[in-house]
Each structure stands twice: as structure tokens, then as C-alpha cells.
N, C-alpha and C positions, 0 to 999 in steps of 0.2 A: 357613050355607056361608061360607067364607073367601072374602076377594077375592084375585085372582091378579095378583101383580107380575111384571113383565118389564123388565129392563135391557139397554140398549144403549149403545154409545159410538161417538164419531167422532173423527178427528184433522183438524187443519188441514193447509193445504198446506205449512205449515213444520215440520211434524212429520219428524223425519230418515227415517223409513221412507217417508213420502209424498212427500218429496223425491226419494228414489231412484225410486218408482213413476214419477213424472213425468219423471224423466230418461229411465228406460228408454222411457217412451212417445214422448218427443220424438225419440229415437233411431230407434225404430220408424217414426214419421210422416216422418222426414227421407228414410229410405230409401223408403218406399212412394211418396212424392211424386215420386221420381226414377225408380222402377221399381215399379209395383203388384204385380209377382210377386215381389217380395223376400221371402226366407225369413229371419225375424228372430228371435232369442232373446237379448235384452238384459238382462243383470243390472247393478245398480248398488250400490256400496258407499260410504257417507260417513263420514268420523270427522274432527273437527277441520277443518282447512282442506285436505282430502284428498278426492278423489274418484275412484273406480276403476270403470270399464265393463268388463265381459267377457260373452263369450257366443260364439254362432255365428250368423254371417250370411253369406248367400249373395245377391248382388245384383248388377245392373247398375249401379246407382247409386254414387256415391262423395260422399257430403255431409261438410262440414267437421264432424266430430263435435265437436271441442273447443270451437268457436264455438256449436254447439247446446246442449251442456251448460252452458257458462257463461251463456248467455241465460236458460236455465230458472231457474238458482239466482238470477241478478240480479232476474227478475221476480218470483220469490217475495218477495224482500225481503232476502236475504242479499246486500248490496250494500255493506257497510261491515266494515272489519277489526275495529272494535269488537266486533262480533258474534262474531268468532273464525273466521267462515265467510264467504268473500267470492268471489262468482263471477268475480269479475275477477283475483283474485290465488291463488286456490286451485291446489295442484298436481292435475295431471289425467294419469291413466293409462289407456290403452287397451290392453286385451288381448283383442280380438274375433278370432275364427278363423271359418273357413268351416263351413257345416253339414256333418256326416257325410254322405258319399255313400251310406252304407247306409240312412240314414234318409230321403234325398232320393229314393231309388228307389221307396220306399213311398208317399211324398206326391206326388210330380209325376205330372200326368195323363199317361198313356200308359206309365208305367212300373211295375215291380213286378208282383205277382200280380193286383191289382185295376187294370184300366187306368184307371179313373176317378181324380180326385184322392182321395187317401186321407188318412184322418186323421192328424195328426202325432204322436200318441202313443195309448197306451190310456189309459183313465181313466173316471170318472164325473162327471157334472156336474148341478147343480140349478138351476131356475128358480123363482121364487115371486112372488105377487103376492096382495095382501088389499084389502080396502075401507075401511081404517081411515083413509086419508089420500087428498089428490087425486092424488098420486103413485104411489098403489096399493102404497105401501111400508109395513111396520109402523111404528107411531107412534113406538116408542122411538128406532128408527135414524133416522127422517125428522126429528124433532126435534133430534137429536144432529148431523147433518148442517146443519141450518139454523142452529145456534148457531155452529160453528166457521166457516161461511160468512159469517155476520155479523160475527164477529171480524175475518176478513180484510177486509171492507168497510169497517169503522170505522177500522182500522189503516191502509189505504191511502188512504182519502179524508182523513185527518189528524183526524177526529173524536176519536179517543183517540190522540193521536200518540206516546204512551209505550208503545204495544203493540209488541212483537216478533213475529216470524213463527211461532213454536212454539206450539200451543195443543192441548188435549184437552178434550172433552165427554163428559158421560155424563147419561142421562135414565132414570128409573125410573118406569113407567107402572103405575098401579093399575087393573086391569079388575075388572068385577064377576064373579060366580062362574061364568058361563058363558063368560066371556072374549067376549062380544060388545059390551060397551059400556066405553068409557074414562070412569072415575069421576073420577079426579085423577091428579097426580104425587106419588110418595112423596119423590123427591129429584131435584135438578138440580146437577150438578157441572160447573163451568168452571174449567180451570186454563190460565192464559195467560202466556206470557213477557211481561216488561216491563222497561223501562228502571230503572237503578239509583235514579234520583233521584225516582221516584213513590212517594207514601205509599200505605200498604196501605189506609187508609180512601178514598183518592182512587181508588185501583185498584177496590175493591169497589164504590163508588158508580158509577163509570162501567161496568164490566161489568154491574151490575144494570140500570140504567137504559138503556143504549144497546145491549146485547147480549141479555141475558135477556128483560126485559119486551117488546120489540117482536117477539119470536119465540114465546115460550110463552103461550098462550091464558090470560087472566086467570081464568077459571073453573076451570082445572085446577091453580091454585095456591091450596092450603088454608093454614091456620094450622099444620097438621101437615107441610106440604111442607118438606123440609130443601133450603136452597139454600147451596151449598158453593162459594165462590170462592177460587181459590188457597188451599186449605186447609193448605198448609205454611207460608204466610205469604210465601213469597219464592221468585220464579222468574226469575231475571235470567239464569243460564246455563241455554242451551237449544239446540235444534238438534242439529247433528253433535257439538258441542262436549260438551253433556251426555250423549248417548247416540249410539252407533253406529247408522246407518241401513242398511237393506238392503231391495231390491226384494222384495215378495210378502209381507210379514210383517203385513200388514193385510188379510188375505182376509176376515175377519168383518166388518170396517168396509166393505169395498167390496162386500159383498152384503147381507144382510139383519139384520145385528146379532145374529145367533145364532137368531133366530125360525124360519129354515128351515135345512135340513141344507146340508152343504157337501162337496164332493167332494175338496176339499184343494188343487186347482190355482190358482194365481195368476194374474192378468190381464195385468199391466203388462209391456211389451217383448214381446209375443208377436203375431206376424202372425197373419191369420185361419186358417191352417193348423193352428195349435195349438187343438185343441177345447177346452183348459181355458178358453179365452176365447170362441170364437166358439158353442161348442155351449151353453155357460151363458148368452150373450146371446140365443141362439135360444129357449132354454126360458123365458127371463124373458119375452121377446116374446109367446109363446103363452100363458104364465099370465096377463100383463097383459090379453090379449084375452078370455080366459074370465071373469075378474073384471069387465072393463068391460062386457062383454055381459049381466052380471048372471046368468051361469050358476052361479056360486058366488061366496060371500063371501071363501073362501081357496082358493088352488090351488098346489099344489107339482108340479113336474115333474122327473123324473129321466130322464137319458139316457147311454147308455155307449157306448165304442167300442172297437175294437181298431186297433193301428197299421197303417197303409198301406190300410185298407179303409174304403170311402166309406159304406157303410150302417151304422147303430148296431146294436150287439149287443143293445141293449134299449132300450125306452121305456116309462116308467111315469108315471101320472097320480094325484094324490090331491086331492080336493076336500073332504075332512074332512066329509062329509056323512052 
């Protein structure tokens, strides 16, 4: 029987799409802090030294959104004009309007056909868990997340001071033929933005010894494992200067790395009435408890909703037994 290989990727906090996710969530948090009943749907776009937020928000709160956005960008590490994107100097455009009253009457408790609080939209959501890792996440996405988290740590603590915020990781895991046991890794990819003056050899050595080796179990790296570090050779231009960023474009990174199915809805910038987020979280919670209780090694749950209706239109569970 042939081995089974599965690959997942992750992105750092400085990836342009993930910058947008964090801005959208910071806007959400700012409103919920002032008014827990806020209805928030916030999208963000970043390109070069420009940030645009747009969406629909109804709230009794009135946070200083420009300050919120600038703080997120600076905290990530885009705090220098040399990077081409600077939280202190970037142009900020706010195009937020109120939530449609037609939607609100179906979502708010005591209004609409269903007098309970209804789902903010129709849709289908999935939750998944497995016993491959302590986090109950699939190994490929778990390892990919750990790599970019480590990249951020060694960048911010100055261990690799020439690192810049933008980075991506990718891990390919080899399972045995029945997909029950991890044998090794076929490939590890880490691409990270860096200063102009660091040599490629210094970069490779630093990333290998300070990011990859502390995260990846040595027994999973064999002579056949491909370790690819900045395979283009140069990654100085990054973040929103290199690529336009948008909220909600990393939905597979945000969930299970492709190991489980996805209903299509993004998470960031959405208050709990948006079932794209809250129902997906609830499904994950249930799946985790099924696996943690050792009722199954793998568990995937699907739930679906109609807009304005409190009860799901369907619930299904698969334990792959």
C-alpha cells in the first residue's frame, strides 16, 4: 500500500490578508467592549500604505476606529516607513454604514417571524477535531501554525533581528497507508520577509536553527525530507506592498488546513450573530469533546441555518468509523 501525504499551510501575523483579519477583529472587539449587543460586519483592505475598512455596524458604542486600526498595524511590526507600510503614517479610509433593518428584524430577539434571536444569515458550517496533536488539530496545519508563530517570536524578541513581519509556512506530512500513524514529513517550506542586508546563507541558517528545528520533531525529519527556506532566494518586499490584503481570504488557514470541509464563510470582523463564526466555533467545540472523550479518533460536524431562524435547519456528525 502507498503512504498517504497531506499538506497544509499557514501565514504569519504580518501576511497582508492576516493583517486585514486582525484589523477587522480589533474593530469588532472595540465595539463589543462598549456595547456587547453590537452588530458588526467589518471588512478590511490593505495595499501599500493604505487601509480601508468597510461594512455594516449597528452599536451604541463609538470607539476611535482610526486609533484601533493604527495600533494593530504597529503591534504587528509595520511601524517603519522603510517597510512601505506604517501604522503611524498610513492613509486610513472608513466606509462603515449601519446594518440593514431588513436583516436586523430577523436577527434581533423579539422581532421577525422567529421571536428568538435568529441566525444572521443562511449557510453551512463545519467543525472538526482529531487525535493527531495535543491541540486536537490535524498535524499539517498544527505544525504550519507553530512555524509562523515561532517566526513572530524570534522576530519580536530580536533573536533574528533581520526578520520582517510577512511569512508563510507549509508542511507535508506522510501518514501510513491507513492514515492512522504519522511516519515523517516529506517537505517543510518557510518563506519569510527579511531585511535587504542579510545574506541568504545567514537567513537559511537562522531559520533552520531558530524556527524549524525547535518546532519540528527530529524523528519526523529524514534524509528524504525537503526543507525549503525562501526558495525564491529573496523576500525583501512583502506585506501590503508586495500583495494586496483582504479580510476573509485565509479561511482554510483559519480552520483545518483542508483536512476537513469548509462551508465558505470567513470568521474575522463578525459578531456572534453571524453563524459563519459562532456556529463554526460551536461545531469545533463539540467535535473536540467527542475526540477528547475518546469516543472517536476523528470527528466532523456540520450545521446549517436559515436567516432569522434560531434553530438549525440540519445537524450531522461523522466519526469516520
